[in-house]
C-alpha positions in Angstrom: 17.6 6.7 10.3 17.0 8.9 7.8 16.3 6.3 5.4 14.1 4.2 7.6 12.4 7.7 7.8 11.8 9.1 4.5 10.2 5.3 3.4 7.6 5.8 5.8 6.7 9.4 4.1 6.7 7.3 1.1 4.6 5.3 2.6 1.5 7.3 3.7 2.7 9.4 0.8 1.8 6.3 -1.4 -1.5 5.8 1.2 -2.4 9.0 0.1 -2.3 8.3 -3.0 -4.9 4.8 -3.7 -6.8 6.8 -1.3 -7.6 8.7 -4.4 -7.6 6.2 -6.9 -10.3 5.1 -5.0 -12.3 8.2 -4.4 -11.9 9.0 -8.3 -13.1 4.4 -9.1 -15.8 5.3 -6.5 -16.9 9.0 -8.3 -17.0 6.4 -11.8 -18.7 3.9 -9.5 -21.2 6.3 -8.7 -21.6 7.9 -12.0 -22.3 4.8 -14.0 -25.4 4.2 -11.0 -26.6 6.6 -11.8 -27.1 6.5 -14.9 -27.7 2.4 -15.7 -30.4 3.3 -12.6 -31.6 7.3 -13.9 -31.8 6.1 -18.2 -31.7 2.6 -19.0 -34.4 1.5 -15.9 -31.2 -1.2 -14.7 -29.8 -1.1 -11.5 -26.1 -2.3 -10.6 -26.2 -5.1 -8.0 -22.8 -4.0 -7.2 -22.1 0.0 -7.4 -23.3 0.6 -4.1 -21.4 -2.5 -2.0 -18.4 -1.0 -3.2 -18.5 3.0 -3.4 -18.8 1.9 0.2 -16.0 -0.7 0.6 -14.0 2.2 -1.5 -15.1 5.1 0.6 -13.9 4.0 4.1 -11.0 2.7 2.2 -10.1 5.7 1.3 -9.9 7.5 5.0 -8.5 5.1 6.4 -5.4 5.2 3.9 -6.0 8.9 3.7 -6.3 9.5 7.2 -2.0 9.3 7.6 -1.3 11.7 4.8 -3.7 14.0 6.5 -2.1 13.7 9.8 1.9 14.5 8.5 0.4 17.5 6.8 -1.3 18.9 9.8 -4.7 18.5 7.2 -6.6 17.5 9.6 -9.6 19.4 11.5 -8.3 20.9 14.8 -9.2 23.0 17.3 -6.8 25.7 18.4 -8.7 27.8 21.0 -5.8 27.0 23.7 -3.0 26.6 21.0 -3.5 30.1 20.2 -3.6 31.0 23.3 -0.3 29.6 24.8 3.2 30.6 24.4 5.5 28.9 22.2 6.7 27.0 25.2 3.4 25.8 26.2 2.9 24.5 22.5 5.4 22.9 22.0 4.4 20.5 24.9 0.9 20.0 23.9 1.6 18.7 20.5 4.3 16.1 21.9 0.4 15.2 24.3 -1.3 15.5 21.9 1.0 13.2 19.4 1.2 11.0 22.0 -2.5 10.7 22.9 -2.6 9.9 18.9 -0.2 7.3 19.0 -1.6 5.5 21.6 -5.6 5.7 19.7 -3.5 3.9 16.9 -2.2 1.9 18.6 -5.0 0.6 20.4 -7.4 0.9 17.5 -5.2 -0.9 15.2 -4.8 -3.8 17.1 -8.7 -4.1 17.6 -8.6 -3.9 13.6 -6.7 -6.3 13.2 -8.1 -9.1 15.6 -11.5 -8.0 14.2 -10.0 -8.5 10.9 -9.2 -12.2 11.5 -11.8 -13.1 13.5 -14.0 -12.5 10.4 -11.6 -14.5 8.5 -12.0 -17.4 10.4 -15.1 -17.7 10.5 -15.5 -17.3 6.6 -17.7 -14.2 6.8 -19.0 -12.8 3.4 -21.3 -10.0 2.5 -25.2 -9.9 2.7 -25.1 -8.7 -0.8 -25.0 -11.5 -4.2 -21.7 -11.0 -3.9 -20.6 -12.4 -1.6 -17.4 -10.9 -0.5 -15.4 -12.5 2.1 -15.4 -9.1 4.7 -12.1 -9.6 5.7 -10.9 -8.4 2.2 -12.4 -4.5 2.5 -12.5 -4.7 6.9 -8.0 -4.7 5.1 -8.0 -1.3 5.1 -8.7 -0.1 8.8 -5.1 -2.5 10.0 -4.0 -0.8 7.1 -5.1 2.7 7.8 -4.4 2.1 11.6 -0.3 0.7 10.4 -0.3 4.4 9.1 -1.6 6.1 11.5 0.8 5.1 14.3 3.3 5.1 11.7 1.8 9.2 11.0 1.8 9.3 14.9 5.8 8.7 15.8 6.7 10.7 12.6 5.6 13.5 14.2 6.8 13.0 17.9 10.2 12.1 15.9 9.8 15.7 14.3 8.1 17.7 17.4 7.5 21.2 17.5 4.8 23.6 16.7 3.0 23.2 13.2 1.2 25.9 11.4 -1.2 24.1 10.0 -1.7 23.4 6.2 2.0 22.4 5.6 2.9 19.3 3.2 6.0 16.4 3.5 
């Protein structure tokens, strides 16, 4: 069981690495677009669209890592004013609700991507990117998010935030 747990932890970490790489690539594409447009008066037909896909991918692939490291935005007004036992109960409840949301999101995104693939939908730009490719970030990120919430439930307990895996 420990091997499975470690495997999923590494999988979530790889999602975060890929998210970081996508942010770096998006930054380079945006920089190139600005230089190309400003100095050479030759805008690209691909930079904006691919940058949007990169940002979407980084958000969905990185969300599971944010959950695992408690790096996501939290409102802790209630948590800071209750005892440790109630904090633990609230942690289980919030992780369970996060898991329910993630499962629903993942299922619906998977069905959406399958329908997009079936219909052969492409982007409206000159690139004609098959839309199921960038949309794959949704079910993949959702699956990682489900795994992250399951691991949070297994871990249980109270977190202080900002912890690393």
